MISENU-368745 format. One record per residue: residue in one letter; x, y, z of N, C-alpha, C, O in turn. Coordinates in steps of 0.001 Angstrom, whole numbers, padded with zeros to 6 digits, always signed. Example, Ala and Ser with C-alpha at 12.3 -4.5 7.8 and 13.67 -1.06 7.14 Angstrom:
<recs>
A+013190-005690+007800+012300-004500+007800+013200-003300+007800+014236-003319+008465;S+012850-002250+007080+013670-001060+007140+012900+000030+007870+013409+001138+008039;
</recs>
This chain:
<recs>
M+108402+077643+116417+108338+076192+116470+108794+075715+117839+109728+076274+118415;K+108151+074702+118355+108550+074127+119636+108498+072599+119530+107768+072050+118705;S+109272+071928+120367+109272+070466+120400+108297+069999+121466+108363+070437+122614;V+107396+069112+121083+106358+068630+121991+106464+067107+122104+106533+066407+121094;A+106476+066604+123337+106503+065153+123554+105245+064529+122958+104156+065097+123041;R+105411+063358+122360+104256+062708+121716+103077+062578+122675+101926+062735+122268;M+103355+062294+123939+102293+062104+124924+101518+063402+125187+100402+063371+125706;E+102123+064541+124825+101482+065839+125067+100771+066382+123823+100174+067458+123876;L+100829+065656+122716+100187+066131+121491+098674+066194+121655+098060+065348+122306;K+098086+067237+121035+096634+067417+121083+096110+067552+119651+096766+068168+118812;P+094935+066984+119363+094324+067172+118041+094207+068663+117706+093827+069472+118553;G+094531+069003+116489+094472+070401+116055+095832+071059+115964+095997+072040+115239;M+096832+070525+116704+098193+071047+116561+098685+070802+115140+098209+069893+114460;V+099646+071623+114693+100141+071508+113321+101637+071185+113348+102412+071832+114051;V+102024+070173+112570+103419+069743+112506+104252+070797+111781+103887+071250+110696;A+105380+071187+112393+106206+072269+111847+107238+071780+110836+107599+072525+109925;E+107714+070564+110972+108712+069994+110056+108346+068543+109760+107624+067905+110527;D+108856+068023+108625+108631+066607+108325+109138+065746+109482+110217+065990+110022;V+108348+064739+109856+108748+063798+110902+109255+062532+110217+108545+061919+109420;L+110492+062150+110538+111138+060995+109903+111229+059825+110872+111363+060017+112080;N+111154+058600+110327+111400+057422+111163+112894+057109+111161+113688+057893+110642;Y+113276+055992+111725+114691+055676+111860+115333+055267+110534+116554+055132+110460;Q+114530+055068+109487+115060+054813+108150+115062+056086+107299+115241+056041+106082;N+114856+057227+107979+114802+058533+107311+113678+058626+106281+113806+059317+105271;E+112581+057925+106546+111385+058006+105706+110399+058975+106352+110233+058992+107572;I+109752+059775+105518+108761+060716+106052+107511+059942+106447+106897+059259+105627;I+107146+060064+107721+105922+059393+108171+104793+060397+108443+103614+060047+108393;V+105175+061651+108731+104181+062720+108862+104773+063968+108218+105857+064412+108597;S+104072+064526+107257+104596+065671+106515+104399+066989+107267+103496+067137+108090;K+105280+067935+106950+105157+069290+107475+103768+069855+107160+103212+069600+106092;N+103221+070620+108097+101915+071289+107991+100729+070341+108160+099584+070743+107951;T+100992+069075+108539+099900+068145+108816+099254+068501+110153+099945+068771+111136;K+097931+068499+110178+097212+068767+111420+097104+067467+112223+096691+066433+111700;I+097477+067540+113483+097465+066364+114355+096037+065894+114635+095144+066697+114905;N+095841+064564+114565+094590+063944+115004+094940+062635+115706+096117+062286+115805;D+093941+061910+116194+094200+060680+116944+094914+059637+116092+095753+058890+116595;T+094583+059584+114807+095227+058612+113915+096711+058910+113771+097535+057995+113778;I+097058+060196+113640+098463+060587+113516+099224+060228+114796+100342+059716+114739;I+098613+060498+115939+099270+060198+117215+099551+058690+117334+100624+058293+117787;E+098590+057856+116929+098788+056397+116956+099917+055986+116010+100718+055110+116337;K+099975+056613+114853+101028+056303+113885+102397+056648+114458+103349+055884+114297;L+102500+057790+115123+103760+058199+115740+104179+057222+116834+105362+056927+117002;A+103194+056729+117570+103487+055767+118638+104023+054465+118059+104968+053889+118599;R+103427+053993+116959+103885+052746+116344+105320+052864+115861+106074+051891+115866;Q+105691+054084+115438+107049+054312+114924+108031+054715+116032+109193+055022+115762;S+107552+054711+117276+108382+055042+118448+108956+056460+118381+110073+056711+118833;I+108174+057380+117809+108579+058788+117770+108264+059418+119128+107123+059372+119589;L+109275+060002+119761+109091+060529+121112+108763+062026+121141+108027+062494+122008;V+109329+062775+120167+109163+064235+120159+108799+064693+118755+109328+064179+117769;V+107875+065681+118667+107398+066172+117373+107527+067705+117327+107130+068380+118278;P+108077+068265+116230+108115+069736+116094+106715+070279+115766+106091+069858+114792;I+106244+071193+116570+104884+071728+116442+104942+073236+116237+105751+073920+116863;K+104083+073754+115358+104036+075190+115100+103488+075951+116305+102552+075512+116973;E+104105+077110+116558+103616+078028+117571+102842+079156+116896+102754+079220+115670;E+102283+080044+117719+101478+081146+117182+102275+081966+116183+101747+082359+115142;A+103550+082232+116490+104378+083062+115605+104577+082422+114238+104779+083124+113246;D+104522+081095+114180+104729+080405+112904+103571+080610+111938+103709+080389+110734;F+102426+081034+112475+101256+081258+111617+101164+082709+111145+100341+083045+110294;A+102022+083564+111712+102025+084965+111290+102515+085048+109848+103402+084300+109436;T+101934+085954+109100+102295+086085+107690+103156+087317+107436+104254+087184+106897;T+102702+088496+107801+103479+089699+107521+104564+089907+108577+104501+089359+109678;H+105553+090709+108210+106639+091045+109137+106091+091643+110419+106562+091319+111509;F+105102+092511+110296+104590+093210+111475+103782+092288+112381+103767+092478+113597;E+103109+091287+111804+102428+090295+112635+103449+089502+113439+103211+089179+114603;K+104581+089188+112823+105632+088454+113518+106218+089293+114647+106473+088783+115738;V+106432+090590+114384+106955+091485+115417+106009+091515+116610+106442+091500+117762;R+104718+091557+116319+103716+091670+117385+103758+090477+118344+103353+090600+119500;L+104238+089340+117878+104263+088132+118700+105566+087955+119473+105713+086981+120212;T+106523+088885+119315+107804+088762+120005+107695+089225+121456+106828+090023+121813;E+108604+088698+122279+108648+089115+123682+109027+090582+123798+108554+091283+124692;G+109894+091050+122880+110288+092453+122899+109097+093381+122725+108967+094373+123443;F+108218+093058+121761+107045+093901+121557+106116+093846+122760+105570+094869+123172;K+105935+092659+123324+105032+092522+124473+105516+093373+125644+104715+093973+126361;S+106836+093419+125830+107396+094261+126890+107176+095736+126577+106806+096514+127456;F+107405+096120+125312+107188+097503+124885+105726+097892+125078+105429+098951+125632;E+104819+097040+124625+103391+097335+124729+102969+097529+126176+102198+098436+126488;S+103476+096675+127061+103140+096789+128481+103601+098123+129048+102861+098792+129770;T+104834+098504+128714+105374+099779+129203+104614+100962+128604+104301+101920+129310;Y+104319+100898+127316+103563+101956+126634+102208+102143+127308+101774+103272+127535;R+101541+101036+127626+100212+101102+128259+100276+101715+129653+099305+102308+130124;I+101423+101568+130309+101588+102174+131634+101735+103685+131535+101132+104431+132307;Y+102548+104127+130569+102887+105547+130501+101965+106365+129607+101968+107594+129682;F+101176+105704+128763+100246+106469+127930+099273+107296+128768+099121+108488+128500;P+098596+106708+129788+097687+107540+130590+098401+108642+131362+097807+109680+131651;V+099672+108426+131699+100446+109481+132367+100593+110662+131420+100345+111807+131798;F+101000+110374+130181+101111+111423+129165+099767+112112+128938+099689+113341+128923;K+098719+111323+128763+097394+111878+128471+096924+112792+129596+096412+113882+129339;N+097095+112356+130833+096642+113161+131967+097414+114475+132069+096842+115510+132409;L+098713+114430+131773+099505+115660+131825+098997+116685+130819+098873+117869+131134;V+098705+116222+129611+098279+117137+128549+096846+117612+128787+096562+118805+128682;V+095955+116691+129103+094550+117061+129321+094422+118024+130497+093665+118993+130437;S+095163+117751+131560+095112+118627+132731+095578+120032+132387+094979+121013+132829;A+096648+120136+131596+097165+121450+131218+096154+122223+130375+095936+123415+130592;V+095536+121533+129406+094575+122199+128520+093307+122575+129283+092777+123672+129107;T+092829+121679+130120+091591+121914+130863+091747+123042+131872+090876+123903+132003;N+092868+123025+132580+093082+124006+133647+093828+125249+133179+094088+126164+133961;R+094173+125270+131877+094912+126400+131298+096170+126675+132102+096406+127793+132561;T+096970+125633+132261+098229+125733+132999+099365+125257+132102+099126+124523+131143;P+100610+125670+132401+101747+125254+131580+101932+123735+131582+101666+123075+132587;I+102384+123190+130465+102693+121768+130365+104044+121507+131005+104999+122252+130783;N+104125+120446+131803+105383+120082+132441+106207+119250+131458+106030+118036+131359;M+107107+119913+130735+107864+119230+129695+108840+118218+130278+109130+117204+129644;N+109354+118484+131488+110268+117524+132110+109568+116186+132354+110166+115128+132158;Q+108322+116231+132775+107577+114996+133006+107281+114280+131688+107299+113051+131633;L+107010+115041+130630+106785+114420+129329+108057+113738+128837+107991+112644+128277;M+109197+114357+129034+110453+113754+128612+110765+112501+129427+111398+111573+128924;E+110327+112475+130672+110501+111268+131483+109647+110129+130931+110079+108977+130925;V+108433+110449+130468+107590+109450+129798+108313+108904+128577+108341+107693+128353;Y+108896+109794+127793+109634+109397+126586+110756+108427+126931+110889+107372+126311;R+111555+108789+127916+112718+107955+128263+112298+106578+128772+112958+105582+128476;N+111223+106514+129525+110773+105232+130062+110246+104299+128985+110299+103079+129141;I+109736+104860+127892+109202+104026+126812+110300+103575+125859+110336+102406+125474;I+111194+104478+125472+112153+104130+124412+113179+103090+124854+113783+102434+124006;V+113390+102924+126149+114365+101916+126587+113908+100504+126226+114700+099563+126287;C+112641+100347+125853+112117+099027+125504+112401+098642+124059+112091+097522+123653;A+112981+099541+123275+113318+099248+121881+114819+099402+121697+115391+100425+122073;K+115460+098387+121117+116918+098378+120996+117432+099227+119836+118626+099517+119766;S+116557+099620+118940+116981+100439+117799+115810+101284+117331+114657+101024+117674;G+116132+102311+116531+115076+103152+115983+114155+102376+115065+112940+102571+115084;E+114740+101485+114250+113929+100681+113337+112951+099802+114106+111795+099648+113712;L+113430+099224+115212+112564+098361+116018+111467+099173+116694+110335+098703+116810;L+111786+100378+117137+110770+101237+117745+109655+101532+116747+108479+101504+117109;L+110013+101815+115493+109002+102082+114474+108137+100845+114236+106924+100953+114057;D+108778+099657+114234+108019+098412+114085+107043+098234+115241+105898+097832+115034;Y+107491+098530+116450+106619+098383+117628+105441+099349+117541+104299+098960+117785;L+105717+100608+117192+104642+101595+117099+103637+101212+116019+102440+101464+116157;Y+104126+100604+114950+103249+100163+113854+102217+099169+114364+101116+099081+113820;N+102565+098420+115406+101681+097388+115937+100784+097870+117066+099927+097120+117534;M+100964+099103+117509+100114+099621+118578+098751+100007+118017+098653+100636+116963;L+097708+099622+118733+096338+099908+118297+095640+100742+119366+095148+100193+120352;P+095591+102057+119183+094961+102911+120214+093459+102716+120255+092833+102386+119247;G+092884+102926+121441+091435+102904+121566+090826+104064+120795+091491+105068+120539;E+089579+103924+120433+088931+104935+119587+088976+106316+120224+089120+107312+119515;D+088855+106397+121545+088847+107689+122221+090242+108252+122458+090389+109389+122909;D+091256+107467+122158+092630+107878+122459+093449+108200+121212+094658+108407+121316;M+092829+108246+120051+093593+108363+118813+094376+109674+118721+095507+109686+118235;T+093792+110761+119177+094496+112047+119112+095704+112036+120034+096790+112467+119644;H+095522+111545+121257+096631+111504+122207+097710+110525+121761+098897+110811+121913;A+097319+109377+121213+098293+108406+120726+099105+109010+119581+100309+108773+119475;H+098450+109782+118734+099145+110436+117620+100253+111345+118147+101350+111373+117590;C+099970+112088+119216+100961+113014+119774+102107+112264+120451+103273+112594+120237;L+101783+111255+121270+102830+110494+121944+103703+109766+120919+104929+109775+121028;N+103072+109137+119926+103827+108425+118902+104730+109377+118110+105857+109028+117757;S+104227+110567+117841+105030+111550+117097+106289+111921+117869+107354+112090+117275;A+106175+112049+119190+107351+112360+120009+108356+111214+119961+109561+111447+119875;L+107864+109978+120017+108745+108812+119953+109425+108722+118583+110617+108428+118496;I+108666+108975+117524+109221+108959+116162+110240+110077+115983+111235+109908+115278;A+109994+111214+116620+110905+112357+116502+112312+111989+116960+113296+112432+116367;G+112411+111176+118017+113723+110757+118490+114461+109927+117454+115671+110069+117278;V+113724+109061+116770+114316+108218+115732+114756+109062+114537+115904+108986+114100;F+113836+109861+114018+114129+110654+112822+115231+111677+113098+116077+111928+112239;G+115221+112266+114294+116254+113236+114634+117637+112607+114612+118604+113229+114172;T+117728+111365+115091+118998+110635+115054+119411+110356+113618+120572+110549+113257;W+118474+109905+112800+118770+109626+111391+119220+110881+110652+120033+110807+109731;L+118694+112025+111056+119050+113285+110396+120390+113834+110872+120878+114834+110346;G+120982+113181+111865+122275+113624+112362+122211+114877+113209+123191+115617+113295;L+121052+115130+113847+120924+116317+114690+121737+116146+115973+122033+115025+116387;S+122089+117259+116588+122769+117213+117882+121811+116684+118942+120597+116695+118740;N+122341+116226+120059+121477+115733+121143+120519+116821+121614+119363+116542+121935;E+120998+118047+121654+120144+119168+122072+118981+119356+121108+117842+119555+121529;D+119272+119291+119816+118208+119483+118821+117265+118276+118759+116073+118435+118496;I+117792+117075+118999+116910+115901+119052+115912+116054+120191+114719+115807+120016;N+116402+116462+121359+115497+116676+122498+114466+117751+122190+113305+117637+122582;L+114890+118781+121497+113970+119852+121128+112918+119342+120148+111746+119706+120246;L+113333+118504+119208+112393+117935+118246+111395+117013+118942+110215+117000+118589;I+111853+116252+119915+110955+115388+120694+109915+116242+121413+108734+115895+121433;Q+110341+117343+121996+109407+118232+122685+108391+118821+121703+107214+118962+122033;C+108848+119160+120506+107916+119603+119461+106876+118512+119202+105683+118790+119084;G+107350+117261+119117+106449+116143+118835+105365+115975+119870+104235+115619+119537;F+105691+116223+121112+104708+116071+122187+103555+117065+122074+102412+116715+122367;V+103838+118298+121655+102831+119351+121817+102341+119994+120522+101399+120785+120567;Y+102940+119688+119367+102601+120446+118157+101142+120320+117758+100599+121227+117127;D+100488+119206+118114+099086+119010+117739+098128+119241+118896+096988+118779+118858;I+098581+119955+119929+097759+120137+121119+096476+120904+120814+095484+120775+121532;G+096498+121697+119754+095290+122438+119370+094141+121528+118970+092981+121935+119038;K+094445+120293+118551+093384+119355+118157+092497+118954+119332+091367+118509+119132;L+093000+119108+120548+092198+118747+121716+091008+119681+121885+090094+119395+122659;S+091016+120797+121162+089893+121735+121210+088913+121532+120056+087907+122235+119958;I+089211+120570+119185+088350+120273+118036+087496+119052+118377+088033+118067+118884;P+086184+119081+118118+085334+117925+118430+085848+116637+117799+086233+116613+116630;Y+085849+115571+118589+086367+114282+118136+085672+113813+116864+086322+113312+115947;Q+084344+113976+116808+083587+113450+115669+083945+114149+114362+083689+113619+113280;I+084529+115322+114459+085005+116018+113258+086427+115589+112919+086738+115310+111761;L+087293+115536+113938+088688+115155+113709+088808+113797+113043+089628+113619+112142;W+088009+112848+113470+088131+111465+113004+086935+111037+112160+086594+109856+112097;K+086312+112005+111521+085172+111720+110658+085616+110895+109442+086534+111308+108733;P+084990+109741+109185+085418+108902+108054+085047+109494+106694+085716+109233+105694;E+083980+110292+106664+083565+110887+105394+084335+112193+105139+085015+112719+106021;R+084208+112680+103944+084854+113937+103582+084299+115081+104433+083087+115191+104618;L+085186+115927+104945+084751+117054+105760+084049+118098+104906+084390+118293+103739;T+083066+118766+105496+082462+119908+104817+083457+121064+104856+084437+121019+105599;S+083208+122081+104071+084102+123242+104049+084198+123883+105428+085276+124300+105852;E+083076+123961+106122+083067+124557+107460+083871+123700+108440+084633+124225+109252;E+083695+122377+108359+084429+121479+109251+085933+121554+108976+086740+121553+109906;Y+086301+121619+107709+087720+121682+107365+088346+122978+107885+089473+122971+108379;R+087614+124087+107774+088124+125357+108305+088334+125263+109815+089293+125818+110353;L+087426+124551+110495+087563+124382+111939+088811+123556+112264+089572+123913+113163;V+089022+122461+111542+090202+121624+111778+091476+122417+111516+092447+122287+112262;M+091487+123224+110483+092668+124030+110154+093040+124972+111297+094200+125361+111432;R+092080+125329+112101+092337+126280+113195+093178+125666+114310+093652+126392+115184;H+093380+124317+114302+094089+123704+115429+095538+124200+115524+096127+124178+116604;T+096112+124647+114400+097486+125142+114453+097581+126455+115233+098481+126634+116054;T+096660+127355+114975+096683+128642+115684+096188+128488+117118+096675+129170+118020;I+095211+127587+117335+094716+127330+118699+095861+126807+119563+096068+127272+120684;G+096602+125834+119032+097728+125274+119778+098818+126291+120025+099368+126364+121124;Y+099134+127077+119010+100167+128110+119140+099786+129117+120217+100604+129460+121070;D+098546+129588+120176+098095+130588+121158+098145+130030+122574+098507+130740+123512;F+097781+128757+122729+097802+128144+124065+099233+128061+124592+099506+128471+125720;L+100137+127535+123784+101522+127379+124242+102169+128728+124528+102945+128862+125474;K+101852+129714+123719+102437+131043+123909+101911+131705+125185+102611+132491+125824;S+100666+131374+125543+100037+132002+126702+100370+131288+128010+100397+131906+129074;Y+100625+129985+127920+100812+129196+129145+102143+128445+129097+102183+127240+128848;G+103211+129167+129335+104521+128556+129369+105542+129392+128632+105204+130353+127941;S+106801+129010+128791+107891+129720+128109+108596+128721+127196+109667+128208+127519;F+107975+128458+126057+108473+127455+125137+109478+128044+124160+109405+129219+123799;D+110414+127209+123741+111375+127580+122711+110638+128015+121450+109576+127486+121118;E+111213+128975+120763+110575+129512+119557+110347+128428+118506+109359+128489+117773;H+111233+127438+118414+111068+126356+117452+109817+125521+117772+109123+125065+116863;I+109539+125325+119057+108345+124562+119452+107087+125332+119062+106133+124756+118537;L+107095+126624+119319+105943+127450+118949+105742+127441+117434+104618+127305+116951;N+106828+127586+116695+106721+127608+115236+106282+126254+114680+105490+126197+113739;A+106791+125165+115257+106380+123834+114805+104893+123631+115014+104226+122997+114196;T+104371+124170+116110+102934+124069+116396+102120+124871+115395+101076+124409+114934;L+102579+126053+115059+101849+126918+114140+102033+126504+112680+101112+126653+111877;Q+103205+125990+112329+103556+125833+110916+103637+124385+110417+104046+124170+109276;H+103268+123399+111213+103512+122010+110779+102635+121578+109610+102855+120508+109044;H+101647+122387+109236+100874+122102+108022+101241+123035+106870+100602+123001+105819;E+102258+123860+107060+102804+124612+105940+103599+123646+105063+104139+122657+105559;R+103670+123928+103772+104400+123069+102857+105386+123909+102039+105118+125069+101725;C+106515+123313+101702+107595+124054+101051+107188+124664+099715+107794+125642+099276;D+106166+124099+099059+105711+124653+097775+104635+125718+097947+104069+126199+096965;G+104351+126088+099208+103371+127145+099470+101931+126671+099515+101018+127494+099574;S+101699+125346+099488+100330+124825+099427+099707+124561+100795+098579+124075+100879;G+100435+124877+101868+099934+124546+103201+099158+125670+103867+098773+126647+103225;Y+098937+125515+105160+098204+126507+105958+098876+126623+107321+099618+125719+107704;P+098642+127714+108074+097592+128725+107880+097994+129921+107007+097130+130729+106665;K+099276+130064+106635+099695+131287+105944+100283+131036+104565+100814+131965+103956;S+100208+129816+104053+100758+129472+102736+102219+129887+102604+102639+130435+101585;L+102982+129611+103662+104409+129944+103644+105149+129053+102653+104691+127956+102332;Q+106286+129526+102174+107130+128725+101301+108401+128327+102040+108632+128756+103170;S+109204+127522+101409+110307+126809+102058+111130+127651+103019+111244+127316+104198;N+111709+128752+102520+112628+129527+103349+111918+130327+104439+112571+130933+105288;E+110575+130332+104419+109807+131049+105436+109370+130135+106589+108841+130607+107595;I+109592+128843+106434+109110+127871+107407+110238+127480+108355+111354+127202+107917;D+109948+127458+109645+110923+127033+110650+111402+125610+110342+110599+124755+109969;Q+112702+125355+110496+113261+124039+110165+112627+122922+110992+112413+121820+110487;F+112328+123202+112255+111708+122183+113095+110263+121918+112666+109761+120804+112818;A+109606+122929+112139+108263+122724+111587+108329+121821+110358+107430+121013+110126;K+109399+121960+109572+109577+121089+108399+109768+119639+108839+109211+118722+108236;Y+110559+119440+109893+110753+118085+110408+109433+117504+110919+109091+116358+110624;I+108700+118308+111685+107443+117832+112270+106415+117534+111187+105595+116631+111352;A+106441+118276+110083+105517+117994+108973+105710+116569+108468+104739+115883+108149;I+106968+116122+108395+107262+114757+107954+106821+113753+109010+106196+112742+108690;I+107146+114032+110263+106768+113135+111362+105253+112992+111443+104737+111889+111624;D+104552+114097+111311+103087+114110+111408+102449+113240+110330+101559+112442+110623;T+102893+113389+109096+102292+112610+108005+102722+111157+108072+101933+110265+107758;Y+103974+110900+108481+104429+109506+108622+103594+108785+109681+103125+107672+109445;E+103410+109403+110829+102636+108760+111892+101212+108484+111443+100653+107433+111755;A+100626+109416+110717+099256+109223+110234+099165+108033+109280+098195+107277+109324;M+100164+107864+108422+100117+106772+107447+100383+105407+108076+099986+104384+107519;T+101051+105380+109228+101328+104106+109886+100280+103749+110925+100426+102761+111644;S+099236+104540+111007+098156+104280+111958+096875+103956+111197+096642+104512+110123;P+096035+103062+111738+094786+102725+111053+093815+103897+111084+093803+104684+112031;R+093015+104001+110056+091970+105013+109989+090649+104315+109660+090634+103182+109178;T+089550+105005+109927+088245+104396+109673+088031+104096+108195+087208+103251+107842;Y+088776+104791+107326+088564+104641+105889+089664+103829+105202+089601+103624+103990;R+090689+103352+105964+091738+102543+105346+092550+101834+106417+092529+102213+107588;Q+093274+100787+105990+094240+100128+106851+095528+100956+106876+095753+101791+106000;K+096367+100718+107884+097684+101358+107901+098487+100885+106698+098272+099782+106195;L+099404+101713+106245+100168+101417+105040+101490+100740+105382+102041+100959+106461;N+102010+099906+104451+103321+099302+104681+104410+100294+104285+104114+101284+103616;P+105678+100054+104685+106739+101043+104437+106881+101487+102987+107110+102668+102726;F+106749+100562+102039+106914+100949+100635+105731+101786+100142+105908+102670+099304;Q+104536+101515+100651+103375+102346+100304+103534+103753+100864+103165+104733+100217;I+104087+103845+102076+104325+105149+102693+105325+105951+101858+105097+107120+101547;I+106433+105305+101503+107444+105983+100686+106850+106427+099358+107123+107530+098885;A+106033+105560+098757+105423+105884+097466+104545+107127+097565+104523+107941+096642;N+103822+107285+098670+102978+108470+098830+103809+109752+098796+103423+110736+098166;Y+104951+109730+099480+105828+110905+099447+106405+111114+098040+106474+112241+097550;E+106817+110013+097400+107386+110137+096054+106357+110673+095064+106697+111444+094166;N+105102+110267+095227+104054+110720+094311+103833+112233+094393+103349+112851+093445;E+104194+112817+095533+104074+114264+095672+105326+114979+095164+105409+116207+095189;G+106295+114190+094706+107495+114782+094128+108446+115423+095113+109374+116128+094716;F+108222+115181+096409+109063+115733+097477+109028+117260+097546+109780+117857+098315;V+108178+117888+096765+108190+119357+096726+107519+119971+097950+107716+121151+098242;K+106732+119177+098663+106014+119719+099821+106861+119708+101091+106562+120421+102048;Y+107930+118888+101095+108713+118692+102306+110168+119075+102081+110643+119143+100948;D+110861+119324+103180+112294+119603+103105+112985+118443+102400+112961+117317+102897;F+113594+118700+101256+114087+117621+100401+115167+116786+101078+115095+115557+101064;A+116160+117430+101666+117251+116685+102286+116747+115817+103427+117178+114673+103579;A+115834+116356+104231+115314+115604+105380+114468+114416+104935+114633+113311+105451;I+113575+114633+103991+112676+113547+103579+113459+112447+102873+113163+111268+103066;K+114445+112803+102063+115241+111793+101379+116030+110947+102383+116104+109726+102243;S+116609+111584+103378+117385+110865+104382+116505+109902+105170+116876+108746+105375;I+115353+110369+105608+114441+109540+106402+113912+108370+105578+113913+107231+106046;L+113465+108642+104366+112899+107575+103532+113958+106566+103117+113661+105381+102966;S+115188+107023+102932+116270+106108+102599+116521+105140+103752+116741+103949+103529;H+116488+105645+104980+116634+104778+106147+115505+103742+106203+115743+102559+106444;I+114287+104206+105977+113138+103296+106035+113254+102225+104959+113057+101042+105235;A+113571+102633+103738+113661+101683+102627+114756+100653+102878+114536+099457+102687;N+115923+101103+103300+117039+100178+103510+116801+099232+104678+117397+098157+104737;S+115935+099622+105608+115598+098714+106707+114753+097532+106234+114564+096569+106976;Q+114243+097600+104998+113413+096525+104451+114211+095520+103621+113646+094539+103137;L+115509+095744+103450+116349+094805+102709+116299+093415+103334+116415+093270+104551;G+116127+092412+102507+116095+091036+102991+114712+090542+103349+114514+089340+103529;F+113737+091453+103458+112367+091028+103757+111700+090464+102508+112026+090853+101386;N+110774+089555+102713+109936+089070+101624+108771+090029+101427+108285+090638+102380;V+108333+090157+100188+107209+091041+099873+106252+090325+098929+106640+089441+098166;Q+104999+090732+099005+104013+090263+098033+103717+091400+097068+103452+092529+097481;L+103764+091089+095785+103485+092087+094765+102000+092110+094425+101257+091199+094790;S+101584+093138+093738+100168+093323+093417+099618+092248+092494+098401+092107+092371;N+100501+091476+091835+100037+090360+090992+100054+089028+091728+099823+087977+091132;G+100336+089081+093060+100325+087875+093879+101659+087189+094019+101790+086286+094846;Q+102667+087583+093238+103981+086954+093319+104690+087330+094621+104502+088420+095163;I+105517+086385+095109+106275+086585+096339+107759+086657+095995+108249+085880+095175;G+108467+087584+096617+109892+087689+096373+110608+088347+097539+109985+088735+098527;E+111926+088469+097414+112763+089063+098453+113352+090380+097955+113815+090473+096818;V+113331+091388+098808+113935+092679+098472+115451+092532+098560+115986+092277+099639;I+116151+092691+097430+117603+092492+097432+118378+093771+097123+119587+093827+097347;L+117700+094796+096614+118396+096050+096311+117405+097206+096328+116327+097127+095738;I+117787+098282+097012+116960+099492+097042+117403+100420+095919+118591+100713+095785;N+116459+100881+095118+116750+101861+094065+116726+103260+094679+115661+103762+095038;E+117882+103883+094798+117967+105174+095478+117171+106266+094771+116787+107252+095400;K+116919+106106+093483+116139+107115+092754+114651+106784+092738+113838+107575+092259;A+114296+105605+093266+112890+105195+093363+112791+104275+094582+112702+103054+094450;L+112808+104884+095767+112944+104123+097007+111801+103143+097248+111992+102122+097909;S+110628+103439+096724+109475+102561+096943+109433+101395+095967+108550+100542+096049;R+110395+101360+095035+110350+100369+093963+111691+099635+093863+112484+099908+092962;P+111945+098697+094797+113235+098005+094852+113355+096893+093811+112420+096605+093063;L+114524+096287+093792+114761+095085+092995+114350+093881+093836+114795+093723+094973;V+113496+093036+093265+112932+091897+094003+113325+090595+093299+113181+090460+092084;K+113829+089632+094099+114160+088317+093559+113037+087340+093876+112687+087149+095041;L+112470+086722+092843+111373+085774+093020+111908+084396+093403+113115+084156+093362;S+110999+083493+093775+111397+082165+094244+112125+081359+093168+112899+080459+093496;D+111888+081667+091887+112582+080957+090807+113904+081645+090427+114519+081335+089407;N+114320+082598+091296+115572+083353+091120+115527+084385+090000+116546+085011+089707;S+114375+084578+089370+114245+085664+088403+114109+086989+089156+113716+087017+090322;L+114437+088075+088474+114443+089398+089102+113370+090294+088505+113105+090259+087304;I+112755+091100+089370+111820+092126+088916+112293+093469+089453+112367+093674+090665;D+112608+094371+088553+113000+095724+088938+111746+096587+088910+111275+096987+087845;L+111215+096866+090085+109962+097616+090156+110116+099048+089662+109125+099703+089337;S+111351+099539+089603+111550+100908+089114+111304+101008+087614+111099+102101+087086;T+111325+099868+086928+111055+099867+085483+109762+099131+085155+109358+099074+083994;N+109117+098572+086164+107844+097861+085964+106777+098570+086791+106498+098186+087927;M+106194+099593+086214+105280+100462+086947+103894+099848+087135+103056+100408+087841;Q+103651+098691+086501+102346+098041+086663+102253+097288+087990+101154+096961+088439;L+103391+097012+088616+103410+096241+089854+103763+097143+091041+104422+098172+090884;A+103316+096739+092215+103635+097458+093433+103678+096463+094587+103139+095361+094483;I+104317+096851+095683+104400+096001+096874+103152+096218+097723+102838+097350+098092;V+102440+095137+098034+101201+095256+098815+101355+094765+100245+100532+095108+101095;S+102397+093962+100544+102635+093544+101923+104089+093144+102094+104761+092760+101137;V+104566+093242+103336+105940+092913+103695+105893+091841+104768+105134+091950+105731;F+106714+090791+104600+106697+089722+105614+108040+089006+105694+108200+088083+106492;
</recs>
């Protein structure tokens, strides 16, 4: 909302608050669209200044509001500067079969994260980034490295291990650069042959890193094993929990989280409660239980106080997170009645604002 002098009013502007005369009578109601008649009425009442809605006032969801902040605009500008630096470093290494300069990648990381004051805010900013169609694979890798710093902190890792996890995030999906784009981002269901080709990106990436550079064993394992699952349902070797490198387990969570917060040709990006619900629906058996619970608990609790829209159209405020059902909080409606989504399975959260 901003205050605009009556002389500067333009038809089409929208009044942000009720405008009162000197007898405290409403002469122009909130949400009224300005026209010449309204301006004349304000002049007759000697109104000098009018509260007018700004672009941010028309935003509906929390993430739309974030996108309109100065903080996000600064982050986006910095991200756009360093994204091609990251992309060129990786593409050059793969094309020329030369080692990746990890120090330069970490410098890219540091220059971007200073634009976000907290891990929660960084995730909000990344949620609003829209990569170009040709940059989706590279954006996925850069975003994963940025998310790794946040999740590593939430997991209570040492600074050394957080840095190692960030490095895993930068390169674990490098094998995808050898897979044709039209297959990687195909909106339709992959054929069996195409799926087998995509599955090869883990071994392709592992072989490249092992051949061109002296990477930490955890980075190599994260590259090879990030699609392994603790219940043995993953690939390439159907490893089970105790056979999977711990950093690969972390990257598995980061990889799927980043994918769910990014738009795809076949769906919109998901809101935080939808993301949590997807993990809960799998029963947590595919991921390291302690890590996934800690990360999802942080995400859920960051939504306290936000308004949400339920699947039946009702609007309410998140007032309590159910630790045993993180995607299904206690919601207070505008009439002060409560809905416990953990006991009302017919309803779900469809948007956050």
